[in-house]
N, CA, C and O atoms as CSV, one atom per row, in Angstrom:
chain,resi,resn,atom,element,x,y,z
A,1,UNK,N,N,0.922,-1.059,-0.002
A,1,UNK,CA,C,0.034,0.125,-0.269
A,1,UNK,C,C,0.824,1.053,-0.184
A,1,UNK,O,O,1.868,0.882,0.446
A,2,UNK,N,N,0.555,2.213,-0.762
A,2,UNK,CA,C,1.709,3.460,-0.993
A,2,UNK,C,C,1.092,4.618,-0.297
A,2,UNK,O,O,1.719,5.657,-0.090
A,3,UNK,N,N,-0.291,4.411,0.107
A,3,UNK,CA,C,-0.747,5.633,0.890
A,3,UNK,C,C,-0.792,5.184,2.397
A,3,UNK,O,O,-1.560,4.342,2.860
A,4,UNK,N,N,0.326,6.014,3.193
A,4,UNK,CA,C,0.508,5.617,4.535
A,4,UNK,C,C,-0.637,6.130,5.282
A,4,UNK,O,O,-1.062,5.548,6.280
A,5,UNK,N,N,-1.149,7.212,4.822
A,5,UNK,CA,C,-2.747,7.868,5.602
A,5,UNK,C,C,-3.704,6.782,5.788
A,5,UNK,O,O,-4.321,6.572,6.832
A,6,UNK,N,N,-3.799,6.021,4.576
A,6,UNK,CA,C,-4.835,5.150,4.514
A,6,UNK,C,C,-4.500,3.823,5.361
A,6,UNK,O,O,-5.277,3.263,6.135
A,7,UNK,N,N,-3.108,3.414,5.037
A,7,UNK,CA,C,-2.805,2.540,5.801
A,7,UNK,C,C,-2.907,2.734,7.555
A,7,UNK,O,O,-3.366,1.903,8.339
A,8,UNK,N,N,-2.446,3.816,7.822
A,8,UNK,CA,C,-2.476,4.313,9.109
A,8,UNK,C,C,-3.806,4.228,9.740
A,8,UNK,O,O,-3.925,3.717,10.853
A,9,UNK,N,N,-4.708,4.653,9.155
A,9,UNK,CA,C,-6.476,4.620,9.282
A,9,UNK,C,C,-6.879,3.370,9.497
A,9,UNK,O,O,-7.617,3.090,10.441
A,10,UNK,N,N,-6.402,2.422,8.575
A,10,UNK,CA,C,-6.609,0.798,8.621
A,10,UNK,C,C,-6.315,0.196,9.900
A,10,UNK,O,O,-6.979,-0.601,10.563
A,11,UNK,N,N,-5.188,0.730,10.121
A,11,UNK,CA,C,-4.390,0.171,11.439
A,11,UNK,C,C,-5.254,0.538,12.700
A,11,UNK,O,O,-5.469,-0.314,13.562
A,12,UNK,N,N,-5.715,1.740,12.789
A,12,UNK,CA,C,-6.473,2.203,13.844
A,12,UNK,C,C,-8.090,1.615,13.876
A,12,UNK,O,O,-8.767,1.401,14.882
A,13,UNK,N,N,-8.385,1.472,12.784
A,13,UNK,CA,C,-9.723,0.518,12.692
A,13,UNK,C,C,-9.467,-0.874,13.211
A,13,UNK,O,O,-10.304,-1.365,13.969
A,14,UNK,N,N,-8.519,-1.476,12.917
A,14,UNK,CA,C,-8.008,-2.874,13.368
A,14,UNK,C,C,-7.807,-2.917,14.803
A,14,UNK,O,O,-7.709,-3.985,15.409
A,15,UNK,N,N,-7.749,-1.876,15.315
A,15,UNK,CA,C,-7.111,-1.751,16.755
A,15,UNK,C,C,-5.490,-2.506,16.822
A,15,UNK,O,O,-5.219,-3.507,17.485
A,16,UNK,N,N,-4.666,-1.834,16.070
A,16,UNK,CA,C,-3.370,-2.404,15.945
A,16,UNK,C,C,-2.880,-1.435,16.800
A,16,UNK,O,O,-3.468,-0.388,17.072
A,17,UNK,N,N,-1.587,-1.855,17.309
A,17,UNK,CA,C,-0.666,-0.775,18.342
A,17,UNK,C,C,-0.196,0.211,17.178
A,17,UNK,O,O,0.203,1.259,17.686
A,18,UNK,N,N,-0.125,0.221,16.025
A,18,UNK,CA,C,0.487,1.062,14.877
A,18,UNK,C,C,1.098,0.432,13.835
A,18,UNK,O,O,0.898,-0.754,13.575
A,19,UNK,N,N,1.970,1.282,13.101
A,19,UNK,CA,C,2.547,0.856,11.772
A,19,UNK,C,C,3.940,0.985,11.867
A,19,UNK,O,O,4.349,1.700,12.782
A,20,UNK,N,N,4.717,0.480,11.167
A,20,UNK,CA,C,5.954,0.720,10.981
A,20,UNK,C,C,6.234,1.450,9.268
A,20,UNK,O,O,5.509,1.074,8.348
A,21,UNK,N,N,7.003,2.171,9.101
A,21,UNK,CA,C,7.053,2.416,7.726
A,21,UNK,C,C,8.694,2.931,7.514
A,21,UNK,O,O,9.451,3.275,8.421
A,22,UNK,N,N,8.984,2.882,6.146
A,22,UNK,CA,C,10.320,3.106,5.901
A,22,UNK,C,C,10.661,4.041,4.920
A,22,UNK,O,O,10.143,3.676,3.865
A,23,UNK,N,N,11.224,4.967,4.791
A,23,UNK,CA,C,11.227,5.881,3.437
A,23,UNK,C,C,11.553,5.199,2.425
A,23,UNK,O,O,12.548,4.475,2.457
A,24,UNK,N,N,10.642,5.326,1.161
A,24,UNK,CA,C,10.471,5.029,0.237
A,24,UNK,C,C,11.959,4.803,-0.645
A,24,UNK,O,O,12.154,3.808,-1.343
A,25,UNK,N,N,12.842,5.790,-0.490
A,25,UNK,CA,C,14.133,5.954,-1.287
A,25,UNK,C,C,15.092,5.133,-0.636
A,25,UNK,O,O,16.031,4.700,-1.305
A,26,UNK,N,N,14.984,4.829,0.683
A,26,UNK,CA,C,15.905,3.796,1.854
A,26,UNK,C,C,16.050,2.536,1.237
A,26,UNK,O,O,15.117,1.873,0.783
A,27,UNK,N,N,17.417,2.177,1.232
A,27,UNK,CA,C,17.308,0.696,0.871
A,27,UNK,C,C,16.864,-0.196,2.104
A,27,UNK,O,O,16.958,0.136,3.286
A,28,UNK,N,N,16.405,-1.290,1.652
A,28,UNK,CA,C,16.170,-2.161,2.985
A,28,UNK,C,C,17.161,-3.029,3.278
A,28,UNK,O,O,17.706,-3.627,2.350
A,29,UNK,N,N,17.576,-3.255,4.656
A,29,UNK,CA,C,18.809,-3.650,5.232
A,29,UNK,C,C,18.226,-4.402,6.461
A,29,UNK,O,O,17.700,-3.781,7.384
A,30,UNK,N,N,18.338,-5.800,6.447
A,30,UNK,CA,C,17.705,-6.549,7.628
A,30,UNK,C,C,18.537,-5.947,8.947
A,30,UNK,O,O,19.756,-5.790,9.005
A,31,UNK,N,N,17.656,-5.683,9.884
A,31,UNK,CA,C,18.147,-5.403,11.431
A,31,UNK,C,C,18.576,-3.663,11.293
A,31,UNK,O,O,19.176,-3.060,12.183
A,32,UNK,N,N,18.247,-3.210,10.341
A,32,UNK,CA,C,18.634,-1.593,10.087
A,32,UNK,C,C,17.829,-0.992,11.057
A,32,UNK,O,O,16.611,-1.138,10.955
A,33,UNK,N,N,18.408,-0.177,12.215
A,33,UNK,CA,C,17.710,0.845,12.976
A,33,UNK,C,C,17.958,2.009,12.640
A,33,UNK,O,O,18.350,2.666,13.604
A,34,UNK,N,N,17.892,2.760,11.388
A,34,UNK,CA,C,18.265,3.932,10.882
A,34,UNK,C,C,17.184,4.938,11.089
A,34,UNK,O,O,16.216,4.421,11.646
A,35,UNK,N,N,17.052,6.018,10.863
A,35,UNK,CA,C,16.070,6.818,11.020
A,35,UNK,C,C,15.201,6.740,9.578
A,35,UNK,O,O,14.360,7.620,9.398
A,36,UNK,N,N,15.343,5.947,8.790
A,36,UNK,CA,C,15.106,5.901,7.660
A,36,UNK,C,C,13.513,4.826,8.085
A,36,UNK,O,O,12.633,4.653,7.242
A,37,UNK,N,N,13.466,4.438,9.008
A,37,UNK,CA,C,12.032,3.450,9.596
A,37,UNK,C,C,11.760,4.488,10.543
A,37,UNK,O,O,12.552,5.302,11.019
A,38,UNK,N,N,10.451,4.341,10.765
A,38,UNK,CA,C,9.574,4.975,11.839
A,38,UNK,C,C,8.332,4.010,12.352
A,38,UNK,O,O,7.660,3.287,11.616
A,39,UNK,N,N,8.184,4.157,13.742
A,39,UNK,CA,C,7.135,3.676,14.198
A,39,UNK,C,C,6.203,4.496,14.554
A,39,UNK,O,O,6.526,5.397,15.328
A,40,UNK,N,N,4.812,4.409,14.092
A,40,UNK,CA,C,3.945,5.348,14.174
A,40,UNK,C,C,2.800,4.568,15.117
A,40,UNK,O,O,2.359,3.502,14.688
A,41,UNK,N,N,2.361,5.039,16.275
A,41,UNK,CA,C,1.668,4.389,17.211
A,41,UNK,C,C,0.250,4.924,17.197
A,41,UNK,O,O,0.015,6.123,17.349
A,42,UNK,N,N,-0.665,4.035,17.017
A,42,UNK,CA,C,-2.237,4.666,17.289
A,42,UNK,C,C,-2.664,4.759,18.546
A,42,UNK,O,O,-2.161,4.042,19.412
A,43,UNK,N,N,-3.526,5.540,18.798
A,43,UNK,CA,C,-3.906,5.925,20.148
A,43,UNK,C,C,-5.592,6.452,20.096
A,43,UNK,O,O,-6.219,6.752,19.080
A,44,UNK,N,N,-6.077,6.457,21.480
A,44,UNK,CA,C,-7.491,6.769,21.426
A,44,UNK,C,C,-7.399,8.011,22.353
A,44,UNK,O,O,-6.427,8.451,22.968
A,45,UNK,N,N,-8.572,8.418,22.288
A,45,UNK,CA,C,-9.026,9.717,23.144
A,45,UNK,C,C,-10.185,9.499,23.663
A,45,UNK,O,O,-10.980,8.795,23.040
A,46,UNK,N,N,-10.517,10.021,24.845
A,46,UNK,CA,C,-11.798,9.756,25.701
A,46,UNK,C,C,-11.967,10.745,26.986
A,46,UNK,O,O,-11.001,11.284,27.526
A,47,UNK,N,N,-12.979,10.872,27.299
A,47,UNK,CA,C,-13.093,11.669,28.601
A,47,UNK,C,C,-13.513,11.086,29.835
A,47,UNK,O,O,-14.542,10.423,29.964
A,48,UNK,N,N,-12.753,11.328,30.673
A,48,UNK,CA,C,-13.395,10.452,31.869
A,48,UNK,C,C,-13.229,11.438,33.059
A,48,UNK,O,O,-12.494,12.424,33.035
A,49,UNK,N,N,-13.961,11.069,34.044
A,49,UNK,CA,C,-14.159,11.698,35.254
A,49,UNK,C,C,-13.186,11.642,36.064
A,49,UNK,O,O,-12.843,10.510,36.407
A,50,UNK,N,N,-12.461,12.780,36.607
A,50,UNK,CA,C,-11.683,12.562,37.712
A,50,UNK,C,C,-12.360,12.268,39.220
A,50,UNK,O,O,-13.273,12.974,39.649
A,51,UNK,N,N,-11.778,11.096,39.997
A,51,UNK,CA,C,-12.714,10.478,40.989
A,51,UNK,C,C,-11.301,10.619,42.338
A,51,UNK,O,O,-11.396,10.314,43.527
A,52,UNK,N,N,-10.413,11.029,41.799
A,52,UNK,CA,C,-9.167,11.433,43.083
A,52,UNK,C,C,-8.076,11.608,42.263
A,52,UNK,O,O,-8.053,11.318,41.067
A,53,UNK,N,N,-6.917,12.212,43.078
A,53,UNK,CA,C,-5.699,12.552,43.038
A,53,UNK,C,C,-4.869,12.328,43.934
A,53,UNK,O,O,-5.193,12.306,45.122
A,54,UNK,N,N,-3.581,12.111,43.482
A,54,UNK,CA,C,-2.119,12.100,44.178
A,54,UNK,C,C,-1.634,13.501,44.516
A,54,UNK,O,O,-1.143,14.212,43.640
A,55,UNK,N,N,-1.748,13.860,45.628
A,55,UNK,CA,C,-1.208,15.248,46.162
A,55,UNK,C,C,0.443,15.018,45.925
A,55,UNK,O,O,1.106,14.006,46.149
A,56,UNK,N,N,0.888,16.380,45.368
A,56,UNK,CA,C,2.374,16.256,45.668
A,56,UNK,C,C,2.852,17.716,45.798
A,56,UNK,O,O,2.016,18.570,45.503
A,57,UNK,N,N,3.818,18.045,46.112
A,57,UNK,CA,C,4.314,19.359,46.266
A,57,UNK,C,C,4.160,20.109,45.352
A,57,UNK,O,O,4.665,19.881,44.252
A,58,UNK,N,N,3.198,21.503,45.683
A,58,UNK,CA,C,2.822,22.287,44.541
A,58,UNK,C,C,1.797,22.037,43.341
A,58,UNK,O,O,1.457,22.797,42.435
A,59,UNK,N,N,1.393,20.643,43.647
A,59,UNK,CA,C,0.662,20.194,42.394
A,59,UNK,C,C,0.183,18.790,42.427
A,59,UNK,O,O,0.266,18.398,43.591
A,60,UNK,N,N,-0.181,18.067,41.817
A,60,UNK,CA,C,-0.458,16.763,41.834
A,60,UNK,C,C,0.658,15.665,40.926
A,60,UNK,O,O,1.405,15.993,40.004
A,61,UNK,N,N,0.518,14.599,41.399
A,61,UNK,CA,C,1.309,13.443,41.094
A,61,UNK,C,C,0.778,12.580,40.200
A,61,UNK,O,O,1.584,11.941,39.523
A,62,UNK,N,N,-0.480,12.386,40.012
A,62,UNK,CA,C,-1.423,11.546,39.213
A,62,UNK,C,C,-3.025,11.793,39.440
A,62,UNK,O,O,-3.544,12.135,40.503
A,63,UNK,N,N,-3.685,11.545,38.211
A,63,UNK,CA,C,-5.182,11.817,38.560
A,63,UNK,C,C,-5.967,10.175,38.569
A,63,UNK,O,O,-5.554,9.383,37.722
A,64,UNK,N,N,-6.774,9.838,39.266
A,64,UNK,CA,C,-7.365,8.709,39.222
A,64,UNK,C,C,-8.843,9.103,38.329
A,64,UNK,O,O,-9.507,10.110,38.573
A,65,UNK,N,N,-9.125,8.282,37.461
A,65,UNK,CA,C,-10.268,8.607,36.610
A,65,UNK,C,C,-11.063,7.549,36.528
A,65,UNK,O,O,-10.566,6.443,36.742
A,66,UNK,N,N,-12.334,7.655,36.232
A,66,UNK,CA,C,-13.345,6.775,36.009
A,66,UNK,C,C,-14.351,6.957,34.677
A,66,UNK,O,O,-14.512,8.096,34.241
A,67,UNK,N,N,-15.038,5.802,34.024
A,67,UNK,CA,C,-15.732,5.925,32.693
A,67,UNK,C,C,-17.166,5.849,33.241
A,67,UNK,O,O,-17.454,4.921,33.998
A,68,UNK,N,N,-18.036,6.727,32.919
A,68,UNK,CA,C,-19.511,7.023,33.227
A,68,UNK,C,C,-19.993,5.809,32.208
A,68,UNK,O,O,-19.747,5.773,31.002
A,69,UNK,N,N,-20.731,4.830,32.962
A,69,UNK,CA,C,-21.511,4.140,32.407
A,69,UNK,C,C,-22.830,3.816,33.313
A,69,UNK,O,O,-22.901,3.302,34.429
A,70,UNK,N,N,-24.007,4.372,32.302
A,70,UNK,CA,C,-25.203,4.541,32.671
A,70,UNK,C,C,-25.147,5.745,33.755
A,70,UNK,O,O,-24.975,6.939,33.511
A,71,UNK,N,N,-25.331,5.145,34.980
A,71,UNK,CA,C,-25.383,6.080,36.146
A,71,UNK,C,C,-24.205,5.957,36.985
A,71,UNK,O,O,-23.887,6.835,37.787
A,72,UNK,N,N,-23.536,4.857,36.810
A,72,UNK,CA,C,-22.306,4.247,37.730
A,72,UNK,C,C,-21.065,4.805,36.876
A,72,UNK,O,O,-20.977,5.141,35.695
A,73,UNK,N,N,-20.116,4.771,37.959
A,73,UNK,CA,C,-18.722,5.060,37.364
A,73,UNK,C,C,-17.827,3.841,37.384
A,73,UNK,O,O,-17.755,3.164,38.410
A,74,UNK,N,N,-17.256,3.581,36.476
A,74,UNK,CA,C,-16.217,2.374,36.656
A,74,UNK,C,C,-14.888,2.764,36.623
A,74,UNK,O,O,-14.498,3.478,35.700
A,75,UNK,N,N,-14.193,2.423,37.436
A,75,UNK,CA,C,-12.618,2.951,37.903
A,75,UNK,C,C,-11.913,2.375,36.612
A,75,UNK,O,O,-12.250,1.255,36.229
A,76,UNK,N,N,-10.774,3.218,35.796
A,76,UNK,CA,C,-10.189,2.927,34.868
A,76,UNK,C,C,-8.780,3.011,35.012
A,76,UNK,O,O,-7.995,2.536,34.192
A,77,UNK,N,N,-8.411,3.682,36.170
A,77,UNK,CA,C,-6.920,3.745,36.416
A,77,UNK,C,C,-6.253,5.230,36.667
A,77,UNK,O,O,-6.909,6.270,36.715
A,78,UNK,N,N,-5.030,5.145,36.797
A,78,UNK,CA,C,-4.354,6.573,36.873
A,78,UNK,C,C,-3.861,6.915,36.013
A,78,UNK,O,O,-3.398,6.086,35.230
A,79,UNK,N,N,-3.738,8.292,35.768
A,79,UNK,CA,C,-2.898,8.940,34.757
A,79,UNK,C,C,-1.862,9.850,35.304
A,79,UNK,O,O,-2.134,10.872,35.933
A,80,UNK,N,N,-0.712,9.452,35.049
A,80,UNK,CA,C,0.414,10.117,35.874
A,80,UNK,C,C,1.141,10.948,34.794
A,80,UNK,O,O,2.116,11.598,35.169
A,81,UNK,N,N,0.839,10.990,33.723
A,81,UNK,CA,C,1.563,11.942,32.758
A,81,UNK,C,C,0.926,13.023,31.912
A,81,UNK,O,O,-0.287,12.967,31.710
A,82,UNK,N,N,1.575,13.899,31.456
A,82,UNK,CA,C,1.066,14.882,30.462
A,82,UNK,C,C,0.720,16.230,31.440
A,82,UNK,O,O,-0.213,16.934,31.056
A,83,UNK,N,N,1.292,16.544,32.444
A,83,UNK,CA,C,0.715,17.718,33.046
A,83,UNK,C,C,2.129,18.541,33.157
A,83,UNK,O,O,3.210,17.981,33.339
A,84,UNK,N,N,1.979,19.755,33.041
A,84,UNK,CA,C,3.455,20.696,32.967
A,84,UNK,C,C,3.186,21.237,34.608
A,84,UNK,O,O,2.236,20.957,35.338
A,85,UNK,N,N,4.241,22.010,34.861
A,85,UNK,CA,C,4.129,22.420,36.234
A,85,UNK,C,C,2.676,23.273,36.730
A,85,UNK,O,O,1.938,23.044,37.688
A,86,UNK,N,N,2.612,24.151,35.855
A,86,UNK,CA,C,1.649,25.078,35.765
A,86,UNK,C,C,0.195,24.248,35.887
A,86,UNK,O,O,-0.637,24.459,36.770
A,87,UNK,N,N,0.065,23.251,34.800
A,87,UNK,CA,C,-1.238,22.232,34.568
A,87,UNK,C,C,-1.402,21.981,36.011
A,87,UNK,O,O,-2.334,22.420,36.685
A,88,UNK,N,N,-0.242,21.097,36.529
A,88,UNK,CA,C,-0.257,20.480,37.703
A,88,UNK,C,C,-0.754,21.279,39.060
A,88,UNK,O,O,-1.425,20.687,39.906
A,89,UNK,N,N,-0.404,22.567,39.200
A,89,UNK,CA,C,-0.685,23.567,40.083
A,89,UNK,C,C,-2.082,24.058,40.051
A,89,UNK,O,O,-2.790,24.407,40.996
A,90,UNK,N,N,-2.367,24.013,38.671
A,90,UNK,CA,C,-3.952,24.490,38.523
A,90,UNK,C,C,-4.979,23.452,38.947
A,90,UNK,O,O,-5.997,23.703,39.590
A,91,UNK,N,N,-4.549,22.119,38.462
A,91,UNK,CA,C,-5.604,21.035,38.844
A,91,UNK,C,C,-5.628,20.988,40.137
A,91,UNK,O,O,-6.721,20.858,40.687
A,92,UNK,N,N,-4.307,21.092,40.995
A,92,UNK,CA,C,-4.585,21.087,42.500
A,92,UNK,C,C,-5.395,22.023,42.762
A,92,UNK,O,O,-6.444,21.627,43.270
A,93,UNK,N,N,-5.300,23.213,42.595
A,93,UNK,CA,C,-6.241,24.024,43.037
A,93,UNK,C,C,-7.593,23.778,42.943
A,93,UNK,O,O,-8.412,23.888,43.856
A,94,UNK,N,N,-7.817,23.404,41.682
A,94,UNK,CA,C,-9.314,22.953,41.318
A,94,UNK,C,C,-9.897,21.715,42.368
A,94,UNK,O,O,-10.985,21.641,42.938
A,95,UNK,N,N,-8.899,20.919,42.383
A,95,UNK,CA,C,-9.552,19.775,43.003
A,95,UNK,C,C,-9.716,19.823,44.268
A,95,UNK,O,O,-10.579,19.152,44.835
A,96,UNK,N,N,-8.724,20.808,45.019
A,96,UNK,CA,C,-8.687,20.866,46.579
A,96,UNK,C,C,-10.005,21.659,46.696
A,96,UNK,O,O,-10.524,21.751,47.809
A,97,UNK,N,N,-10.487,22.141,45.801
A,97,UNK,CA,C,-11.832,23.248,45.931
A,97,UNK,C,C,-13.285,22.198,46.049
A,97,UNK,O,O,-14.410,22.540,46.413
A,98,UNK,N,N,-12.896,21.068,45.685
A,98,UNK,CA,C,-14.139,20.192,45.105
A,98,UNK,C,C,-14.415,19.197,46.763
A,98,UNK,O,O,-13.502,18.769,47.470
A,99,UNK,N,N,-15.531,19.081,46.964
A,99,UNK,CA,C,-15.892,18.126,48.155
A,99,UNK,C,C,-15.605,16.865,48.096
A,99,UNK,O,O,-15.297,16.302,47.046
A,100,UNK,N,N,-15.681,16.296,49.230
A,100,UNK,CA,C,-15.465,14.735,48.869
A,100,UNK,C,C,-16.538,13.957,48.220
A,100,UNK,O,O,-17.612,14.525,48.020
A,101,UNK,N,N,-16.352,12.518,47.806
A,101,UNK,CA,C,-17.412,12.078,46.961
A,101,UNK,C,C,-18.591,11.717,48.022
A,101,UNK,O,O,-18.359,11.308,49.159
A,102,UNK,N,N,-19.836,11.921,47.505
A,102,UNK,CA,C,-21.041,11.305,47.685
A,102,UNK,C,C,-20.914,9.737,48.342
A,102,UNK,O,O,-21.109,9.378,49.503
A,103,UNK,N,N,-20.596,9.113,47.400
A,103,UNK,CA,C,-20.315,7.833,47.232
A,103,UNK,C,C,-18.859,7.549,47.398
A,103,UNK,O,O,-17.956,8.094,46.764
A,104,UNK,N,N,-18.664,6.172,48.789
A,104,UNK,CA,C,-17.491,6.026,49.021
A,104,UNK,C,C,-16.845,5.107,47.989
A,104,UNK,O,O,-17.352,4.076,47.546
A,105,UNK,N,N,-15.674,5.611,47.670
A,105,UNK,CA,C,-14.971,4.841,46.656
A,105,UNK,C,C,-13.809,4.091,47.706
A,105,UNK,O,O,-13.394,4.563,48.764
A,106,UNK,N,N,-13.448,2.867,47.119
A,106,UNK,CA,C,-12.470,2.364,47.542
A,106,UNK,C,C,-11.136,2.681,46.758
A,106,UNK,O,O,-10.770,2.254,45.663
A,107,UNK,N,N,-10.560,3.488,47.566
A,107,UNK,CA,C,-9.241,3.751,47.085
A,107,UNK,C,C,-8.078,3.529,48.229
A,107,UNK,O,O,-8.389,3.339,49.405
A,108,UNK,N,N,-6.723,3.569,47.784
A,108,UNK,CA,C,-5.708,3.692,48.652
A,108,UNK,C,C,-5.411,4.761,49.418
A,108,UNK,O,O,-5.458,5.851,48.848
A,109,UNK,N,N,-5.102,4.737,50.627
A,109,UNK,CA,C,-5.226,5.907,51.440
A,109,UNK,C,C,-4.212,7.379,51.043
A,109,UNK,O,O,-4.474,8.451,51.588
A,110,UNK,N,N,-3.344,7.283,50.291
A,110,UNK,CA,C,-2.592,8.360,49.640
A,110,UNK,C,C,-3.360,8.804,48.618
A,110,UNK,O,O,-2.818,9.709,47.984
A,111,UNK,N,N,-4.442,8.483,48.233
A,111,UNK,CA,C,-5.095,9.182,47.210
A,111,UNK,C,C,-6.502,9.699,47.995
A,111,UNK,O,O,-7.263,9.138,48.783
A,112,UNK,N,N,-6.467,11.176,47.329
A,112,UNK,CA,C,-7.479,11.956,47.948
A,112,UNK,C,C,-8.553,12.019,46.660
A,112,UNK,O,O,-8.310,12.375,45.506
A,113,UNK,N,N,-9.774,11.574,47.215
A,113,UNK,CA,C,-10.696,11.162,46.285
A,113,UNK,C,C,-11.870,12.573,46.515
A,113,UNK,O,O,-12.244,13.092,47.567
A,114,UNK,N,N,-12.149,12.826,45.416
A,114,UNK,CA,C,-13.003,14.004,45.097
A,114,UNK,C,C,-14.467,13.851,44.464
A,114,UNK,O,O,-14.565,12.883,43.710
A,115,UNK,N,N,-15.411,14.482,44.597
A,115,UNK,CA,C,-16.758,14.617,44.098
A,115,UNK,C,C,-16.338,14.601,42.252
A,115,UNK,O,O,-15.492,15.434,41.926
A,116,UNK,N,N,-16.787,13.888,41.365
A,116,UNK,CA,C,-16.433,13.652,40.195
A,116,UNK,C,C,-16.993,14.878,39.285
A,116,UNK,O,O,-17.643,14.578,38.284
A,117,UNK,N,N,-16.797,16.063,39.550
A,117,UNK,CA,C,-17.263,17.217,38.701
A,117,UNK,C,C,-16.425,17.761,37.698
A,117,UNK,O,O,-16.873,18.494,36.816
A,118,UNK,N,N,-14.887,17.348,37.810
A,118,UNK,CA,C,-14.099,17.837,36.463
A,118,UNK,C,C,-14.060,16.317,35.653
A,118,UNK,O,O,-14.221,15.175,36.081
A,119,UNK,N,N,-13.788,16.815,34.371
A,119,UNK,CA,C,-13.608,15.781,33.539
A,119,UNK,C,C,-12.358,15.984,32.676
A,119,UNK,O,O,-12.244,17.004,31.996
A,120,UNK,N,N,-11.496,15.110,32.692
A,120,UNK,CA,C,-10.170,14.826,31.800
A,120,UNK,C,C,-10.323,14.425,30.497
A,120,UNK,O,O,-11.126,13.531,30.228
A,121,UNK,N,N,-9.630,14.989,29.608
A,121,UNK,CA,C,-9.427,14.518,28.096
A,121,UNK,C,C,-7.913,13.547,28.381
A,121,UNK,O,O,-6.886,13.968,28.914
A,122,UNK,N,N,-8.115,12.435,27.951
A,122,UNK,CA,C,-7.137,11.764,28.060
A,122,UNK,C,C,-6.951,10.617,26.794
A,122,UNK,O,O,-7.876,10.031,26.231
A,123,UNK,N,N,-5.432,10.463,26.504
A,123,UNK,CA,C,-5.104,9.617,25.536
A,123,UNK,C,C,-4.603,8.540,26.029
A,123,UNK,O,O,-4.053,8.504,27.130
A,124,UNK,N,N,-4.754,7.483,25.209
A,124,UNK,CA,C,-4.403,6.171,25.737
A,124,UNK,C,C,-4.143,5.224,24.565
A,124,UNK,O,O,-4.558,5.422,23.423
A,125,UNK,N,N,-3.337,4.062,25.002
A,125,UNK,CA,C,-3.246,3.278,23.756
A,125,UNK,C,C,-4.170,1.947,23.576
A,125,UNK,O,O,-4.606,1.419,22.553
A,126,UNK,N,N,-4.302,1.609,24.934
A,126,UNK,CA,C,-5.465,0.649,24.854
A,126,UNK,C,C,-6.241,0.296,26.226
A,126,UNK,O,O,-5.980,0.965,27.226
A,127,UNK,N,N,-6.886,-0.411,26.267
A,127,UNK,CA,C,-7.478,-0.768,27.829
A,127,UNK,C,C,-7.210,-2.393,27.877
A,127,UNK,O,O,-7.455,-3.210,26.989
A,128,UNK,N,N,-6.660,-2.608,29.122
A,128,UNK,CA,C,-6.053,-3.757,29.438
A,128,UNK,C,C,-7.320,-4.870,29.572
A,128,UNK,O,O,-8.503,-4.540,29.483
A,129,UNK,N,N,-6.885,-6.137,29.784
A,129,UNK,CA,C,-7.916,-7.061,30.148
A,129,UNK,C,C,-8.408,-6.910,31.183
A,129,UNK,O,O,-9.606,-7.178,31.103
A,130,UNK,N,N,-8.046,-6.539,32.390
A,130,UNK,CA,C,-8.648,-6.145,33.403
A,130,UNK,C,C,-9.252,-4.655,33.681
A,130,UNK,O,O,-9.624,-4.242,34.779
A,131,UNK,N,N,-9.268,-3.998,32.555
A,131,UNK,CA,C,-10.192,-2.692,32.489
A,131,UNK,C,C,-9.464,-1.399,32.772
A,131,UNK,O,O,-10.116,-0.396,33.061
A,132,UNK,N,N,-7.979,-1.366,32.695
A,132,UNK,CA,C,-7.575,-0.142,32.945
A,132,UNK,C,C,-6.813,0.500,31.611
A,132,UNK,O,O,-6.410,-0.116,30.625
A,133,UNK,N,N,-6.756,1.631,31.826
A,133,UNK,CA,C,-6.135,2.337,30.791
A,133,UNK,C,C,-4.529,1.939,30.587
A,133,UNK,O,O,-3.886,1.614,31.585
A,134,UNK,N,N,-3.964,1.966,29.420
A,134,UNK,CA,C,-2.549,1.455,29.054
A,134,UNK,C,C,-1.967,2.698,28.461
A,134,UNK,O,O,-2.440,3.255,27.470
A,135,UNK,N,N,-1.042,3.055,29.040
A,135,UNK,CA,C,-0.241,4.305,28.811
A,135,UNK,C,C,-0.902,5.523,28.426
A,135,UNK,O,O,-0.716,6.081,27.345
A,136,UNK,N,N,-1.753,5.964,29.418
A,136,UNK,CA,C,-2.781,7.172,29.487
A,136,UNK,C,C,-1.911,8.326,29.670
A,136,UNK,O,O,-0.910,8.149,30.364
A,137,UNK,N,N,-2.138,9.574,29.123
A,137,UNK,CA,C,-1.460,10.617,29.093
A,137,UNK,C,C,-2.563,11.828,29.317
A,137,UNK,O,O,-3.588,11.641,28.661
A,138,UNK,N,N,-2.557,12.829,29.979
A,138,UNK,CA,C,-3.619,13.878,30.303
A,138,UNK,C,C,-3.250,14.982,29.082
A,138,UNK,O,O,-2.174,15.372,28.629
A,139,UNK,N,N,-4.790,15.329,28.734
A,139,UNK,CA,C,-4.439,16.131,27.428
A,139,UNK,C,C,-5.173,17.501,27.963
A,139,UNK,O,O,-4.787,18.409,27.226
A,140,UNK,N,N,-6.012,17.969,28.880
A,140,UNK,CA,C,-6.511,18.984,29.571
A,140,UNK,C,C,-7.790,18.585,29.926
A,140,UNK,O,O,-8.226,17.459,29.687
A,141,UNK,N,N,-8.633,19.777,30.687
A,141,UNK,CA,C,-9.982,19.274,31.047
A,141,UNK,C,C,-10.817,19.603,29.984
A,141,UNK,O,O,-10.576,20.424,29.098
A,142,UNK,N,N,-11.843,18.895,30.126
A,142,UNK,CA,C,-13.070,19.112,28.956
A,142,UNK,C,C,-13.635,20.453,29.542
A,142,UNK,O,O,-13.699,20.693,30.748
A,143,UNK,N,N,-14.087,21.401,28.416
A,143,UNK,CA,C,-14.769,22.474,28.774
A,143,UNK,C,C,-15.960,22.340,29.829
A,143,UNK,O,O,-16.654,21.332,29.700
A,144,UNK,N,N,-16.238,23.096,30.706
A,144,UNK,CA,C,-17.301,22.918,31.652
A,144,UNK,C,C,-18.468,23.406,31.036
A,144,UNK,O,O,-19.543,23.372,31.636
């Protein structure tokens, strides 16, 4: 297939991890790890409710998120990357202002749970067999 964009779209549709491509003018050499080859990973984006966070000095160390399914929230894991220092500090201020959740969530002691009022845009690679996000990264808050 000569159309890389179509190939990538097909890989996304088939839920593949990504595609490997080589510059057309570069020769093929077995075991070649030059910059003639690229791995382009697929990813998904979704919005998740923030149900908790891990406090850190001046900000947060991670967010704990859940997916809304009907009226219930299902925990899908921790998002521990994608925050700048400024974003981390802003999130901490906003999360500290939220009340504790009305429903008791089973979380570890170092996690501060909050009422799920904020929604995070998260990019991730896949969902594991036990229902957790694989390689999630914070991409911002959904507009209120």
